[in-house]
Each structure stands twice: as C-alpha cells, then as structure tokens.
C-alpha positions in Angstrom: 4.6 -15.6 -21.6 6.9 -14.7 -24.4 4.8 -17.0 -26.6 2.1 -14.2 -26.6 4.7 -11.7 -27.8 5.6 -11.2 -31.5 7.0 -8.5 -33.7 4.4 -5.7 -34.1 2.3 -6.8 -31.1 3.2 -3.8 -28.8 2.7 0.0 -29.1 4.2 0.8 -25.7 6.2 -0.9 -22.9 5.4 -0.4 -19.2 8.0 -1.3 -16.6 7.8 -1.7 -12.8 11.0 -0.1 -11.3 11.9 -2.2 -8.3 13.6 -5.5 -9.2 12.9 -4.9 -12.9 14.9 -1.7 -13.6 16.6 -1.1 -10.2 17.7 -3.8 -7.8 16.3 -3.7 -4.3 17.8 -5.1 -1.1 15.6 -4.4 1.8 18.0 -6.1 4.3 20.1 -2.9 3.9 17.4 -0.9 5.5 17.0 -3.4 8.4 20.8 -3.5 9.0 21.0 0.3 9.0 18.0 0.7 11.4 19.3 -2.0 13.7 22.7 -0.3 13.9 21.2 3.0 14.9 18.8 1.3 17.4 21.5 -1.0 18.9 19.5 -4.1 18.4 19.7 -7.3 16.3 18.4 -7.0 12.7 16.4 -10.2 13.3 14.2 -8.4 15.9 13.3 -5.8 13.3 12.6 -8.4 10.6 10.2 -10.2 12.9 8.2 -7.0 13.4 8.3 -5.3 10.0 5.1 -5.6 8.0 3.7 -3.7 5.0 0.7 -2.5 6.8 -2.0 0.2 6.2 0.4 3.0 7.0 2.8 1.6 4.3 0.0 1.5 1.8 -1.1 5.1 2.6 2.5 6.3 2.4 2.8 4.8 -1.1 -0.4 6.6 -2.1 0.9 9.9 -0.9 -1.9 10.1 1.7 0.3 10.4 4.9 3.6 12.2 5.4 7.0 10.6 5.6 7.1 11.7 9.3 3.8 10.0 10.0 5.0 6.8 8.3 8.3 6.8 10.2 6.4 7.4 13.4 4.3 4.3 12.7 7.5 2.4 12.1 8.9 3.6 15.4 5.9 2.2 17.2 5.6 -1.1 15.2 9.3 -1.9 15.3 9.8 -0.7 18.9 12.9 1.3 18.1 13.6 4.9 19.0 15.6 6.3 16.1 15.2 9.7 14.4 13.4 10.4 11.2 16.8 11.1 9.6 18.0 7.7 10.6 14.8 6.0 9.3 15.3 7.9 6.0 19.0 6.8 5.7 17.9 3.1 6.0 14.8 3.6 3.8 16.9 4.9 0.9 19.7 2.4 1.4 17.7 -0.4 -0.2 18.6 0.6 -3.8 21.4 -1.8 -4.9 22.2 -0.6 -8.4 20.7 -1.2 -11.8 19.4 -4.7 -12.8 21.8 -6.6 -15.0 21.7 -5.5 -18.7 18.7 -3.1 -18.2 20.9 -0.1 -19.1 21.4 -1.5 -22.6 18.0 -3.1 -23.0 15.9 0.1 -22.4 17.5 2.3 -25.2 17.3 -0.7 -27.6 13.6 -1.0 -26.9 13.1 2.8 -27.0 14.1 2.8 -30.7 10.9 0.9 -31.5 8.2 2.0 -29.0 7.8 4.5 -26.2 8.7 3.3 -22.7 6.9 4.1 -19.5 7.4 3.2 -15.8 4.7 2.3 -13.2 5.8 1.8 -9.7 4.3 1.6 -6.2 6.7 3.9 -4.4 6.8 6.8 -2.0 8.2 10.4 -2.0 11.6 9.7 -0.4 12.3 6.9 -2.8 11.2 9.0 -5.7 13.5 11.8 -4.7 16.4 9.4 -4.2 16.1 7.3 -7.4 15.3 10.3 -9.6 18.7 11.7 -8.5 20.8 8.6 -8.3 19.5 6.8 -11.3 18.6 9.7 -13.6 20.4 8.1 -16.6 18.6 4.8 -16.8 15.3 6.4 -15.8 15.7 8.9 -18.5 14.7 6.3 -21.1 11.1 6.5 -19.8 8.7 9.0 -21.4 6.7 9.2 -18.2 6.9 7.7 -14.7 3.5 6.8 -13.1 4.2 6.7 -9.4 1.7 5.6 -6.8 2.6 8.5 -4.5 1.9 11.0 -7.2 -1.3 9.5 -8.8 -2.8 8.3 -5.5 -3.4 4.8 -6.9 -1.5 1.5 -6.4 -1.0 -1.7 -8.3 -2.6 -4.2 -8.5 -5.9 -2.2 -8.2 -7.9 -2.1 -11.4 -8.3 1.7 -11.3 -4.6 2.1 -11.1 -4.0 0.2 -14.3 -7.0 1.9 -16.0 -5.5 5.3 -15.1 -2.1 4.5 -16.5 -3.5 2.9 -19.7 -5.7 6.0 -20.3 -2.7 8.3 -19.7 -0.5 6.3 -22.2 -3.3 6.6 -24.7 -3.0 3.2 -26.5 -5.3 0.1 -26.0 -4.4 -2.0 -23.0 -3.7 -5.1 -25.1 -1.1 -3.1 -27.0 0.9 -2.4 -23.8 3.4 -5.0 -22.6 3.9 -4.7 -18.8 6.9 -6.0 -16.9 6.7 -6.6 -13.1 8.3 -8.9 -10.6 5.2 -9.5 -8.4 2.6 -12.1 -9.4 -0.3 -10.1 -7.9 0.6 -7.1 -10.2 0.9 -9.4 -13.2 -2.6 -10.8 -12.5 -4.0 -7.3 -11.9 -2.5 -6.1 -15.3 -3.9 -9.1 -17.2 -7.3 -8.6 -15.6 -7.3 -5.1 -17.2 -6.3 -6.3 -20.6 -2.6 -5.7 -20.6 -0.1 -8.2 -21.9 2.1 -8.9 -18.9 5.6 -10.4 -18.4 6.4 -11.8 -15.0 10.1 -10.9 -14.4 11.6 -13.6 -12.2 15.1 -13.4 -13.5 17.3 -10.7 -15.1 17.0 -12.5 -18.4 13.2 -12.2 -18.7 13.2 -8.6 -20.0 15.8 -9.4 -22.7 13.9 -12.5 -23.8 10.6 -10.6 -24.1 12.3 -7.8 -26.1 13.7 -10.5 -28.5 10.3 -12.0 -28.9 8.9 -8.5 -29.8 11.7 -8.2 -32.4 13.5 -5.4 -30.6 
C-alpha cells in the first residue's frame, strides 16, 4: 500500500489505537476473569463473542454495568462489576514498538488524529496510563463518544468532516481488514497495519 504514498500526498494522519498505537492482549482479561470465577480460561474463551451488547457498549448506548451484566450471563460466571473491570482494563500491554518515536516525527509534518472503536472504561484507562504517547494526537475520535463505529460509512464521514481535509488527503492506519475496506470505500488512503514495521515504512514513503 505504500506505493500509493509519496511525499506531499497527505494533509493528516489518522490512527487506530489498538494494535497500532497500543498493544492489546485480550487473553489477560480472560485469565483475570477465570481466576476470579474459579474456572478454566478456555471455558470463557469458548463463550466470549463480540455481540450486540458489545457493539452498543462501544457506541456509548448502554452502561458499563449493563455490558458486564450481559457478560455475566453469556459467560456463565458470577463475578462482580469491579472484577470484570479489572480484567477488561488488563488487556493493554504497552505501546507498540517504535510508535513513541514515530508519532512525534510525523507530527512535525502534518497533524495526527486517532479514531478508535472503544468504550468508556478503556478510554478512562488509556487516557491516564498512556497520556504521553496519546498526547501526540490533536483529537481522538472515539466510538463511545461520537456514537459511531468503524467500519460504518457514517463513522468515517463524521471523522473526515471533523478533521476538515479531503478524505483522499488523509492516511488512515488500522489493523483490521474490514476497517481498511470501510475507509477506502469513503475515499481515505488506508494502510493495513499487520506488523510493527508498517507504520514506519508508510511514514518513510510519505517523506516523514
């Protein structure tokens, strides 16, 4: 995809957060919940799905308590909201390699923005724990705040309008193929991040 990138081809960069800026390890949540519930992690893995309640939680349309209650039912475990929250926030596994040096380098050339499907507890957690690296972004567009999720067309249209530059002048980085396709369908230039090197290579192609 870097073949479509060249010096002067971008007016803004737009980054997903999970597995692009911050590393995510969902097995940490499973292990935490299983420990509190006194069951095998595998039994939770077998039952966990990103269902309608998950989607609504990411759009800020149901409370954390309602989502954790739905997990209590779907996973068949009786643990407290506080215990769910502990595991829920345990998934953050540090910054992605090199991102802490790549973002300020890019920010010398164009403004940086983030666009993430996320939820209120995660926003509260990463805003506090990773304030330094996230401070390179001029604005964070978060599904739980804007009420829209990737890869929906209206979500990309909302963010493009908010940034205020033409879609084709925005380079978008995401680790999920469906979000890359959604972005390209709305005119953005998109880089599928499948390894820690992909962001650096794209920035090099842009002349940053």
